[in-house]
Phi, psi and omega in degrees: 000319179300320180298316180297322180294319179295320179297318178298317178294320178297316179298319178297318179297317179297315179297321179296315179295323181294331181267357179279162177304154187298329185238117180300139179092337179261065185242353184265118182244135172249122180241134176252126185211167174286141180294341184257006185271111180290323181291328176296318177296325176298321177292319176302314179299320177300317180294316178298317179298338180259018171092006180271148173264121187246127172255126184253131172245124182255135178204152177276343183237101180274351184306312180299326179294312180298320179294316180299324183269358176075030178285120178298141180306322184292345181253006185299148177217200189267351176209157182229133182234161177228134177205134174054032181085003180248157174258136176241118183251118174085202191274054179284130179297148179303321181297324178290322176296319176301319177297316178303312182292328179285318184276334180048056178291162180275073177227163175279327181179187178227156184214146168254092186302145180069215182222078186300131179301133177081359175286165182308120181097342181259137180284166174099172178289136184298129171257145178300144175208167181244127172277128182256148171260156176215151181162205184303329181276359181104202180255121183223153175297139178250313181201134174273133179250119180262000000 
């Protein structure tokens, strides 16, 4: 019976680790969003559900934040987040953020331009979209989301 209990505890530990963010220590996210935006809150909930600790700053004017963080106008979306020295623009999935934090590419950040249908926080059936990276090398594809 003791052996069975240990196996159960081990399985629980593995499941807990599997649902945690990809990189230990990189769990604190600061997101700036409009106080009235429901899809932004949906993305915040998605991040919390994936093990991230989210601090929300609400403002009606995100332009100064995007300018300070160097988000290209062409990649703009409805909220901007910061984690681990990177900028996350828009409805980027938590798994893609985990990949960014694990690989640590030389970019300023990643973005899901616009508001892709079915992306985290957005209603509807998921439509394919491309998460773009941006930084000194320019704007480049980072990951296709199907």
